[in-house]
C-alpha positions in Angstrom: -0.1 0.0 0.1 2.8 2.3 0.9 4.6 1.4 -2.5 1.3 2.3 -4.3 0.9 5.8 -2.5 4.6 6.5 -3.3 3.8 5.7 -7.1 1.0 7.8 -7.0 3.0 10.6 -5.5 5.7 10.3 -8.4 2.9 10.4 -11.0 1.4 13.6 -9.7 5.0 15.0 -9.5 5.6 14.0 -12.9 2.3 15.4 -14.2 3.2 18.9 -12.7 6.4 19.1 -15.0 5.8 22.3 -17.5 6.0 20.3 -20.6 3.6 17.7 -19.5 1.3 20.8 -18.5 1.9 22.6 -21.7 1.0 19.4 -23.6 -2.3 18.8 -21.6 -3.2 22.7 -22.4 -2.8 22.8 -26.0 -3.8 19.1 -26.9 -7.2 20.0 -25.0 -7.7 23.1 -26.6 -7.0 21.6 -30.1 -9.7 19.1 -29.2 -12.1 21.6 -28.3 -11.8 23.3 -31.7 -12.2 20.0 -33.5 -15.2 19.2 -31.5 -17.0 22.4 -32.5 -16.4 22.1 -36.3 -19.4 20.4 -37.9 -18.6 17.1 -39.5 -15.6 16.3 -37.5 -15.7 13.7 -34.7 -13.6 12.9 -31.7 -12.3 9.8 -33.1 -11.6 11.7 -36.5 -9.5 14.0 -34.5 -7.7 11.2 -32.5 -6.8 9.4 -35.7 -5.5 12.8 -37.4 -3.5 13.6 -34.0 -1.8 10.0 -34.0 0.2 10.5 -37.1 1.8 13.8 -35.0 2.7 11.6 -32.2 4.6 8.5 -33.7 8.1 10.3 -32.8 7.0 11.2 -29.3 7.5 9.3 -26.1 4.7 6.6 -25.3 3.4 8.3 -22.3 3.3 11.9 -23.8 1.8 10.6 -26.9 -0.9 8.6 -24.9 -1.4 11.8 -22.6 -2.2 13.9 -25.9 -4.5 11.8 -27.7 -6.5 11.3 -24.4 -6.7 15.1 -23.9 -7.5 15.6 -27.7 -10.2 13.3 -27.4 -11.8 14.6 -23.9 -11.6 18.2 -25.3 -13.3 17.0 -28.7 -16.1 15.6 -26.7 -16.8 18.7 -24.7 -16.2 20.8 -27.5 -18.9 19.1 -29.6 -21.5 19.7 -26.7 -20.4 23.2 -25.9 -21.0 24.6 -29.6 -24.4 23.4 -29.7 -25.3 25.1 -26.5 -23.5 28.4 -27.0 -23.5 29.0 -30.8 -26.3 26.9 -31.8 -23.9 25.1 -34.2 -23.5 21.2 -33.7 -20.4 19.9 -33.3 -19.7 16.0 -32.9 -21.1 13.8 -34.2 -21.7 14.9 -37.8 -25.3 14.0 -37.9 -26.0 16.5 -35.1 -25.7 19.1 -37.8 -28.7 17.7 -39.6 -30.4 17.6 -36.2 -30.0 21.5 -35.6 -30.0 22.8 -39.1 -32.9 20.8 -40.3 -35.4 22.1 -37.9 -35.4 25.6 -39.3 -35.9 24.2 -42.5 -39.1 22.4 -41.4 -40.4 25.5 -39.6 -40.3 27.3 -42.8 -42.1 24.6 -44.6 -39.1 23.3 -46.5 -39.3 19.7 -45.0 -42.2 17.3 -44.9 -40.9 15.1 -42.0 -37.9 14.6 -39.6 -35.9 11.7 -39.4 -33.7 10.4 -36.5 -30.4 9.4 -37.6 -27.7 7.8 -35.2 -28.8 10.3 -32.5 -30.4 9.7 -29.3 -34.1 10.3 -29.1 -33.9 12.7 -26.2 -31.5 14.9 -28.0 -33.8 14.7 -31.1 -36.6 15.7 -29.3 -35.1 18.4 -27.3 -34.2 20.2 -30.7 -37.9 19.3 -31.8 -39.1 21.3 -28.7 -36.8 24.3 -28.8 -38.9 27.4 -28.9 -36.8 29.3 -31.3 -35.6 26.6 -33.9 -38.1 23.6 -33.3 -41.1 22.4 -34.9 -43.3 22.2 -31.5 -46.9 22.9 -32.3 -49.7 23.4 -29.7 -50.4 19.7 -29.6 -48.8 17.1 -27.3 -46.1 15.2 -29.0 -47.3 11.5 -28.9 -46.0 8.2 -30.7 -48.4 6.4 -32.6 -47.5 2.7 -34.0 -49.2 1.0 -36.9 -49.0 -2.7 -36.8 -50.0 -5.3 -39.6 -50.4 -8.4 -37.6 -50.8 -11.7 -39.3 -54.4 -13.3 -39.0 -56.1 -9.9 -38.3 -58.3 -8.3 -40.9 -57.2 -4.5 -39.9 -54.4 -2.6 -39.0 -53.9 -1.8 -35.1 -52.9 1.4 -34.0 -51.0 1.6 -30.7 -50.3 5.0 -28.5 -48.3 6.1 -26.8 -45.2 3.6 -26.9 -42.2 6.0 -26.9 -42.8 9.7 -25.7 -45.0 10.4 -22.4 -43.6 7.8 -20.0 -46.6 7.9 -17.6 -49.3 10.1 -18.9 -51.8 12.2 -17.0 -55.4 12.1 -17.7 -55.0 15.3 -19.8 -52.0 13.7 -21.5 -53.9 10.8 -22.4 -56.6 12.7 -23.8 -54.3 14.3 -26.3 -52.8 10.8 -26.7 -56.3 9.5 -28.0 -57.0 12.7 -30.1 -53.7 12.2 -32.0 -54.0 8.6 -32.7 -57.7 9.2 -33.9 -56.4 12.0 -36.2 -54.0 9.7 -37.7 -56.5 7.1 -38.3 -58.8 9.6 -39.8 -56.0 10.6 -42.4 -55.4 7.1 -43.2 -59.1 6.8 -44.3 -60.7 5.2 -41.0 -64.0 7.4 -40.7 -65.0 6.1 -37.3 -62.1 4.1 -35.5 -62.8 2.1 -32.4 -60.6 3.2 -29.7 -60.0 1.0 -26.7 -58.5 2.3 -23.4 -56.5 -0.7 -22.3 -56.3 -1.8 -18.4 -55.2 -5.2 -16.8 -59.1 -5.9 -16.4 -62.3 -4.1 -17.5 -63.5 -3.4 -13.7 -63.2 -0.1 -12.4 -61.2 -0.2 -9.1 -60.2 2.8 -6.9 -56.6 1.7 -6.5 -56.1 1.3 -10.3 -55.5 4.8 -11.7 -55.4 3.3 -15.2 -58.9 1.9 -14.7 -60.2 5.2 -13.2 -58.7 7.5 -16.0 -60.0 4.9 -18.7 -63.6 5.6 -17.4 -63.3 9.2 -17.2 -61.9 9.4 -20.7 -64.5 7.2 -22.3 -67.0 9.5 -20.6 -65.3 12.5 -21.8 -65.4 11.1 -25.2 -69.2 10.4 -25.2 -69.5 14.2 -24.1 -67.6 15.3 -27.1 -64.1 15.8 -26.4 -62.8 13.2 -28.9 -64.5 13.6 -32.3 -65.3 11.1 -34.9 -64.3 7.9 -32.8 -66.0 5.3 -30.5 -64.0 5.2 -27.3 -64.4 2.8 -24.2 -62.6 1.7 -21.2 -61.1 0.2 -19.4 -60.8 -3.0 -21.4 -58.4 -5.9 -21.0 -56.6 -6.6 -24.2 -58.4 -9.8 -25.0 -61.7 -8.1 -25.1 -60.4 -5.1 -27.0 -59.1 -7.2 -29.7 -60.9 -10.8 -29.8 -64.8 -11.0 -30.4 -64.8 -14.6 -29.0 -63.3 -13.4 -25.6 -65.8 -10.4 -25.5 -68.5 -13.0 -26.1 -67.2 -15.5 -23.5 -66.8 -13.0 -20.9 -70.2 -11.2 -21.9 -68.5 -7.8 -21.9 -70.8 -4.9 -22.2 -68.9 -2.5 -24.7 -69.3 -1.0 -27.9 -66.1 -2.2 -29.0 -66.1 -6.1 -28.2 -63.2 -7.4 -30.1 -63.2 -4.8 -32.9 -60.9 -2.3 -31.5 -58.7 -0.2 -34.1 -56.7 1.7 -31.7 -55.0 0.6 -28.3 -54.4 3.2 -25.9 -51.9 2.1 -23.2 -51.6 3.2 -19.9 -47.6 4.2 -20.1 -44.7 3.6 -22.4 -43.3 0.7 -20.4 -46.7 -1.1 -21.3 -46.8 -0.1 -24.7 -43.4 -0.8 -25.5 -43.4 -4.1 -24.3 -47.0 -4.7 -26.2 -45.2 -3.4 -29.3 -42.2 -5.9 -29.2 -44.5 -8.6 -28.2 -46.4 -8.1 -31.6 -43.3 -7.6 -33.5 -41.0 -10.6 -32.2 -43.6 -13.0 -31.0 -46.5 -12.3 -33.5 -44.7 -11.6 -36.6 -46.1 -8.1 -37.3 -45.1 -5.6 -39.6 -44.9 -2.1 -38.0 -44.8 1.7 -38.9 -44.2 4.3 -36.2 -43.8 8.0 -35.7 -43.9 11.1 -33.4 -47.0 13.2 -34.2 -48.3 16.6 -32.6 -45.4 18.6 -34.3 -45.5 20.7 -37.4 -44.4 17.6 -39.3 -44.1 14.0 -38.6 -41.0 12.7 -36.8 -39.6 9.3 -37.0 -37.5 7.8 -34.1 -37.1 4.4 -35.2 -35.3 2.1 -32.7 -31.6 1.3 -33.6 -32.8 -2.4 -33.8 -35.5 -1.8 -36.3 -34.8 -3.4 -39.7 -35.0 -1.8 -43.0 -38.6 -2.7 -43.8 -39.7 -0.9 -40.3 -37.7 2.2 -41.5 -39.0 2.1 -44.9 -42.8 1.6 -43.8 -42.1 4.5 -41.1 -41.0 6.9 -43.8 -43.8 5.9 -46.1 -46.3 6.6 -43.3 -44.8 9.9 -42.5 -45.0 10.7 -46.2 -48.8 9.9 -46.3 -49.4 12.1 -43.4 -47.5 14.9 -44.7 -49.4 14.7 -47.8 -52.4 14.8 -46.3 -52.0 18.1 -44.4 
């Protein structure tokens, strides 16, 4: 232990040498500059710097490359905040530059590249450069399931984590709007729960009952809304008949409203991986459709999502 402490002290003393401090300073500053330049990544900066460190001592070369990388990562994040100019990675340039174009009506859709969803949506919601609208942003998934005679809409599976009752109302409205624009005159909307009985300890069931009543009173136009409904009653006429469910939907639901993003995400992945479904999905509620496919989505899902965005953009 004493020997380790002595080595630590020697390392600190060695680091405080003027030449080492100078190398740390200039390589970090250069990294910040590289990171702030659109199109240059931290990895690219390190690759370029490697050619200049071949003849240096190993310890100095490694130190310079590490400082270069850290500086580039920092510079890439700072430029977007201070200058509204994206740094690294290069696709961030599209994320920032694309939104003003969309606001000007020069873009029909926004597609997420190799960018985190929260980073993309933060630009969407920017008050100055974003494409936010007065509506709540929600995700709508459209599923073609083998054996079913209709498409199934599921919402919200990716944006509003645990929605309040007012947010659930907006989720329903957005999903119904998508269904209308795809030619479904009066979609049947099932607000899902674990069971079809209202229980005071189940917030989802209480919210579903209230939302169904609100829809009857005109808060949702052009749709039949009912809930709470278990999934089997919502999509299976046989189950609804066996359980003698008293609902206007009775196994004929077009739109499934899930109680939370975790529940919706699990349901969506279950349909894809267990049910062999095909899916198209996007975020609605902004001035243009926003495609935020998962990194695991295949080429078909990405293509179908872009096709859906194109249809919605054309129907505006």
